TORFIMI-56323 format. One record per residue (C-alpha): residue number from 1; residue in one letter; x, y, z. Coordinates in Angstrom, 1 decimal. Example, Ala and Ser with C-alpha at 12.3 -4.5 7.8 and 13.67 -1.06 7.14 Angstrom:
2
PT  num  residu      c1      c2      c3
PT    1       a    12.3    -4.5     7.8
PT    2       s    13.7    -1.1     7.1
% end
This chain:
317
PT  num  residu      c1      c2      c3
PT    1       m     0.0     0.0     0.0
PT    2       l     1.3     3.4    -1.0
PT    3       k     1.4     6.2     1.7
PT    4       i     0.7     9.5     0.0
PT    5       g     0.8    12.9     1.6
PT    6       i    -1.3    15.9     0.6
PT    7       t    -0.2    19.4     1.7
PT    8       g    -0.4    23.1     0.9
PT    9       g    -0.2    26.5     2.4
PT   10       i    -2.9    28.1     4.5
PT   11       g    -5.9    28.8     2.4
PT   12       s    -4.8    26.6    -0.5
PT   13       g    -7.8    24.4    -0.1
PT   14       k    -6.0    21.1     0.7
PT   15       s    -8.8    20.0     2.9
PT   16       t   -11.3    20.5     0.1
PT   17       v    -9.1    18.4    -2.2
PT   18       a    -8.7    15.7     0.5
PT   19       n   -12.4    15.5     0.9
PT   20       l   -12.8    14.8    -2.8
PT   21       f   -10.4    11.9    -2.5
PT   22       e   -12.3    10.6     0.5
PT   23       v   -15.7    10.8    -1.3
PT   24       l   -14.1     8.8    -4.1
PT   25       g   -13.1     6.0    -1.7
PT   26       i    -9.6     6.9    -0.6
PT   27       p    -9.0     6.9     3.2
PT   28       v    -7.7    10.2     4.4
PT   29       y    -5.9    10.8     7.7
PT   30       n    -6.2    14.5     8.8
PT   31       a    -3.1    15.3    10.8
PT   32       d    -4.5    18.5    12.3
PT   33       l    -7.6    16.8    13.6
PT   34       a    -5.6    13.9    14.9
PT   35       a    -3.2    16.3    16.7
PT   36       k    -6.1    17.9    18.5
PT   37       r    -7.5    14.5    19.5
PT   38       l    -4.1    13.2    20.7
PT   39       m    -3.5    16.4    22.8
PT   40       n    -6.8    15.6    24.6
PT   41       e    -6.6    11.8    24.8
PT   42       d    -2.9    10.7    24.8
PT   43       v    -1.9    10.6    28.5
PT   44       a     1.8    10.7    27.8
PT   45       l     1.5    13.6    25.3
PT   46       k    -0.6    15.6    27.8
PT   47       e     2.0    15.3    30.5
PT   48       k     4.7    16.5    28.1
PT   49       i     2.6    19.5    27.2
PT   50       k     1.9    20.3    30.8
PT   51       q     5.6    20.0    31.7
PT   52       q     6.5    22.6    29.1
PT   53       f     3.5    25.0    29.2
PT   54       g     2.1    24.5    32.7
PT   55       d    -0.9    22.8    34.2
PT   56       d    -3.2    25.8    33.2
PT   57       v    -3.0    24.7    29.6
PT   58       y    -5.7    22.1    30.5
PT   59       k    -9.0    22.8    32.1
PT   60       n   -10.9    19.8    33.5
PT   61       e    -8.4    17.6    31.5
PT   62       k    -9.4    19.3    28.2
PT   63       l    -7.0    21.4    26.3
PT   64       d    -7.5    25.1    26.5
PT   65       n    -6.8    25.9    22.8
PT   66       k    -7.1    29.6    23.2
PT   67       y    -4.7    29.7    26.1
PT   68       l    -2.2    27.6    24.3
PT   69       a    -2.5    29.6    21.1
PT   70       q    -1.7    32.8    23.0
PT   71       i     1.5    31.2    24.2
PT   72       v     2.8    29.6    21.1
PT   73       f     1.8    32.2    18.4
PT   74       s     3.6    34.9    20.3
PT   75       s     6.9    33.1    20.3
PT   76       e     8.5    31.1    17.5
PT   77       e    10.5    29.3    20.1
PT   78       k     7.4    28.1    21.9
PT   79       l     5.7    27.1    18.7
PT   80       h     8.7    25.1    17.6
PT   81       l     8.7    23.4    21.1
PT   82       l     5.0    22.5    20.8
PT   83       n     5.5    21.1    17.3
PT   84       s     8.5    19.0    18.5
PT   85       i     6.3    17.4    21.1
PT   86       v     3.1    16.9    19.1
PT   87       h     4.5    15.9    15.6
PT   88       p     6.2    12.6    16.7
PT   89       a     3.0    11.5    18.4
PT   90       t     0.9    12.4    15.3
PT   91       i     3.4    10.6    12.9
PT   92       n     3.2     7.4    15.0
PT   93       d    -0.6     7.6    15.1
PT   94       a    -0.8     8.1    11.3
PT   95       n     1.5     5.1    10.7
PT   96       a    -0.6     2.9    12.9
PT   97       w    -3.8     4.1    11.1
PT   98       m    -2.3     3.5     7.7
PT   99       l    -1.4    -0.1     8.5
PT  100       k    -5.0    -0.8     9.2
PT  101       q    -6.2     0.3     5.7
PT  102       t    -6.6    -2.1     2.8
PT  103       t    -6.9     0.2    -0.2
PT  104       p    -4.1     0.5    -2.8
PT  105       y    -3.0     3.8    -1.2
PT  106       t    -4.0     6.2     1.6
PT  107       l    -3.7     9.9     2.0
PT  108       k    -2.3    11.9     4.9
PT  109       e    -3.4    15.5     5.0
PT  110       a    -1.0    17.8     6.8
PT  111       a     0.1    21.4     6.5
PT  112       l     3.6    20.7     7.7
PT  113       l     4.5    17.5     6.0
PT  114       f     8.0    18.7     5.0
PT  115       e     8.6    20.9     8.0
PT  116       s     7.8    18.1    10.5
PT  117       g     9.8    15.4     8.7
PT  118       a     6.7    13.3     8.1
PT  119       a     7.2    13.4     4.3
PT  120       e    10.3    11.2     4.7
PT  121       l     8.0     8.3     5.7
PT  122       l     5.7     8.7     2.7
PT  123       d     6.1     7.4    -0.9
PT  124       y     4.8    10.5    -2.7
PT  125       v     3.4    13.9    -1.9
PT  126       i     0.6    15.9    -3.6
PT  127       g     0.7    19.6    -3.4
PT  128       v    -2.3    21.9    -3.5
PT  129       t    -1.6    25.4    -4.6
PT  130       a    -3.6    28.6    -5.2
PT  131       p    -2.6    32.3    -5.8
PT  132       a    -1.6    34.2    -2.7
PT  133       p    -4.3    36.8    -3.0
PT  134       l    -7.0    34.1    -3.2
PT  135       r    -5.5    32.2    -0.2
PT  136       l    -5.5    35.4     1.8
PT  137       q    -9.1    36.2     0.9
PT  138       r   -10.3    32.6     1.8
PT  139       v    -8.6    32.6     5.2
PT  140       m    -9.9    36.1     6.1
PT  141       q   -13.5    35.0     5.3
PT  142       r   -13.1    31.6     6.9
PT  143       d   -11.6    32.8    10.2
PT  144       n   -13.0    36.3    10.3
PT  145       s    -9.4    37.5    10.6
PT  146       s    -7.8    40.7     9.5
PT  147       r    -5.4    41.0     6.6
PT  148       e    -2.5    41.6     8.9
PT  149       e    -3.3    38.5    11.0
PT  150       v    -3.5    36.2     8.0
PT  151       m    -0.4    37.6     6.4
PT  152       a     1.5    37.0     9.7
PT  153       r     0.4    33.3     9.6
PT  154       m     1.3    33.0     5.9
PT  155       n     4.7    34.5     6.4
PT  156       k     5.5    31.9     9.1
PT  157       q     5.0    29.0     6.6
PT  158       m     7.4    27.5     4.1
PT  159       d     7.6    29.5     0.9
PT  160       e     4.8    28.2    -1.4
PT  161       e     7.1    27.9    -4.5
PT  162       i     9.6    25.9    -2.6
PT  163       k     7.0    23.6    -1.1
PT  164       m     5.4    22.8    -4.5
PT  165       k     8.8    22.0    -5.9
PT  166       l     9.2    19.3    -3.3
PT  167       c     5.9    17.7    -4.3
PT  168       n     5.4    14.9    -6.8
PT  169       f     2.1    16.0    -8.2
PT  170       i     0.4    19.5    -8.1
PT  171       i    -3.3    20.3    -8.0
PT  172       t    -4.2    23.9    -8.7
PT  173       n    -7.2    25.2    -6.7
PT  174       d    -7.6    28.6    -8.2
PT  175       e   -11.4    28.5    -8.8
PT  176       q   -10.6    28.6   -12.5
PT  177       q    -9.5    25.0   -13.1
PT  178       l   -11.9    22.2   -12.2
PT  179       l   -10.8    20.2    -9.2
PT  180       i   -12.5    16.8    -9.9
PT  181       p   -10.6    16.1   -13.2
PT  182       q    -7.3    16.9   -11.5
PT  183       v    -8.2    14.6    -8.6
PT  184       l    -9.3    11.8   -10.9
PT  185       a    -6.0    12.1   -12.9
PT  186       c    -4.1    12.0    -9.7
PT  187       m    -6.0     8.9    -8.5
PT  188       k    -5.3     7.1   -11.8
PT  189       r    -1.6     7.9   -11.6
PT  190       y    -1.1     6.7    -8.0
PT  191       y    -3.1     3.6    -8.5
PT  192       y    -0.5     2.3   -10.9
PT  193       l     2.7     3.7    -9.4
PT  194       p     5.0     1.4    -7.4
PT  195       k     6.3     2.0    -4.0
PT  196       i     9.7     3.8    -4.3
PT  197       s    10.7     3.9    -0.7
PT  198       k    11.5     0.2    -0.2
PT  199       m    13.2    -0.8    -3.4
PT  200       e    15.5    -3.2    -1.6
PT  201       k    16.1    -7.0    -1.8
PT  202       v    14.6    -9.1     1.0
PT  203       n    16.5   -11.8     2.7
PT  204       l    14.0   -14.5     3.6
PT  205       a    16.2   -16.3     6.1
PT  206       e    16.7   -13.1     8.0
PT  207       k    13.0   -12.3     8.1
PT  208       f    12.2   -15.6     9.7
PT  209       t    14.7   -14.9    12.5
PT  210       l    12.6   -11.9    13.5
PT  211       f     9.8   -13.9    15.1
PT  212       n     9.2   -17.2    16.9
PT  213       d     5.5   -17.6    17.3
PT  214       y     3.3   -19.8    15.1
PT  215       c     0.2   -19.1    13.0
PT  216       n     0.9   -15.3    13.1
PT  217       p     1.8   -14.0     9.7
PT  218       r     4.0   -11.0     9.2
PT  219       i     3.9    -8.7     6.1
PT  220       i     7.2    -8.6     4.3
PT  221       g     6.2    -7.2     1.0
PT  222       e     3.4    -5.6    -1.1
PT  223       l     2.6    -5.6    -4.8
PT  224       n    -0.5    -4.9    -6.8
PT  225       g    -2.8    -4.9    -3.8
PT  226       q    -1.3    -8.2    -2.7
PT  227       h     0.6    -9.0     0.5
PT  228       v     3.7   -11.2     0.8
PT  229       k     3.6   -12.8     4.2
PT  230       a     6.0   -14.9     6.2
PT  231       v     4.6   -17.3     8.7
PT  232       k     5.8   -20.2    10.9
PT  233       l     3.6   -23.2    11.4
PT  234       k     3.7   -26.1    13.8
PT  235       g     0.8   -28.3    14.7
PT  236       e    -2.8   -28.0    13.3
PT  237       f    -4.4   -24.8    12.0
PT  238       v    -8.2   -24.4    11.8
PT  239       w   -10.5   -25.6     9.0
PT  240       h   -11.5   -22.5     7.1
PT  241       s   -12.1   -21.0     3.6
PT  242       h   -11.8   -17.6     2.0
PT  243       e   -14.9   -16.4     0.1
PT  244       h   -13.1   -13.9    -2.2
PT  245       e    -9.4   -14.7    -2.1
PT  246       d    -7.1   -17.3    -3.5
PT  247       e    -4.0   -18.2    -1.4
PT  248       l    -0.5   -19.3    -2.5
PT  249       f     1.6   -21.3     0.0
PT  250       l     5.3   -21.5    -0.8
PT  251       v     7.4   -23.7     1.5
PT  252       v    10.8   -22.0     2.3
PT  253       k    11.9   -24.5     4.9
PT  254       g    10.4   -27.8     6.1
PT  255       t     7.3   -29.6     5.0
PT  256       f     3.6   -29.6     5.8
PT  257       n     0.3   -31.2     4.8
PT  258       m    -2.6   -29.3     3.3
PT  259       e    -5.7   -31.1     4.4
PT  260       l    -8.7   -30.7     2.0
PT  261       r   -12.1   -32.3     2.5
PT  262       d   -11.4   -34.9    -0.2
PT  263       k    -7.6   -35.4     0.1
PT  264       t    -4.3   -34.4     1.8
PT  265       v    -1.5   -32.8    -0.2
PT  266       t     2.1   -32.8     1.1
PT  267       i     4.0   -29.7     0.2
PT  268       n     7.8   -29.9     0.6
PT  269       e    10.6   -27.3     0.7
PT  270       g    10.8   -25.4    -2.6
PT  271       e     7.2   -26.3    -3.6
PT  272       f     4.1   -24.2    -3.6
PT  273       f     0.4   -24.9    -3.5
PT  274       i    -2.6   -22.7    -4.4
PT  275       v    -5.9   -23.0    -2.5
PT  276       p    -8.7   -21.5    -4.6
PT  277       r   -11.3   -19.2    -3.0
PT  278       t   -14.2   -21.0    -1.2
PT  279       v   -12.2   -24.2    -0.8
PT  280       e   -12.1   -25.5     2.8
PT  281       h    -8.5   -26.3     3.9
PT  282       k    -6.4   -26.9     7.0
PT  283       p    -2.6   -26.7     7.1
PT  284       v    -0.9   -29.2     9.4
PT  285       a     2.8   -29.4    10.3
PT  286       g     4.4   -32.1    12.5
PT  287       e     7.6   -29.9    12.8
PT  288       e     8.2   -26.2    12.4
PT  289       v     7.8   -25.1     8.8
PT  290       h     8.5   -21.7     7.2
PT  291       i     6.0   -20.6     4.7
PT  292       l     5.5   -17.6     2.3
PT  293       l     1.9   -16.6     1.6
PT  294       f     0.9   -14.6    -1.5
PT  295       e    -2.6   -13.3    -1.1
PT  296       p    -4.8   -10.1    -1.4
PT  297       a    -4.3    -7.5     1.3
PT  298       t    -7.9    -8.1     2.4
PT  299       t    -7.2   -11.7     3.4
PT  300       v    -7.6   -12.7     7.1
PT  301       n    -5.7   -15.8     8.1
PT  302       t    -8.7   -17.7     9.4
PT  303       g   -11.0   -16.7     6.6
PT  304       d   -14.7   -17.3     7.5
PT  305       v   -13.8   -18.5    11.0
PT  306       e   -13.0   -16.2    13.9
PT  307       n   -11.2   -17.6    17.0
PT  308       e    -8.1   -17.2    19.1
PT  309       m    -5.9   -17.8    16.0
PT  310       t    -7.4   -14.9    14.0
PT  311       r    -5.0   -12.1    13.2
PT  312       k    -6.7    -9.0    11.6
PT  313       q    -3.9    -6.5    12.2
PT  314       l    -0.5    -7.8    11.0
PT  315       e     2.9    -6.5    11.8
PT  316       k     5.2    -5.4     9.0
PT  317       i     8.8    -6.5     9.3
% end
């Protein structure tokens, strides 16, 4: 799954563009909303903020946004300090959220993708741009702010031209060019683009040394909406089937039996076996066996059965 950022200066309309992606079925993580949630719900983060800005920053355990804003927007040093506390928590929260998604790619909307270092963890970045006078007008109307107040906020942000040069794809939101055709073109482009951040060879033997438990697949690769998973098996798994997904089992080390309702197939090291969708099956291994699974990202290991062996959220290694 590709991780794609979407960013732009204040008043560029990046949230409007992100909403269009969401309407068209692409999950969107809003970093600004997440940061506000985390500052109210993450206990460790709240303590760090109190340590730096005082207990009065929270009233009845709820963040006093106005009080905090008065502190940080009057001092660049204080603003930088707040960002240094909040951004790491937001980045971790975004990564955890993205791992749960099953679409070909997800979007992370954030104003400070480059400034916070979050862009380094993404595959591509979409920039949303608009002429400065239009951005100024939008923010003045939206926030009921003066020209001077908005200009001060704009001047604190990264230069718009520099930011757009760092992006891989640009969407122009100038109220002259239609947004939907630009978003559709962007969706089509990223659906077919490969991940560029992990173009490295994978050592299978090394991957299998990273875990010791059984029947708990790890994701070690992704391609075309498919996951490549490493799993160790010993003993009996559960009878199950997958309504929509075929599965390929490739034995890297050892041997195991694939029990079917009408026969049992022994798969040895260096061999693979494909179980078509809807076919009931049960893997059984007398001794530890190392297996690679090739299957759609939507596949749950126990298929139509849910029990103590079910693993819906898989670790990437």
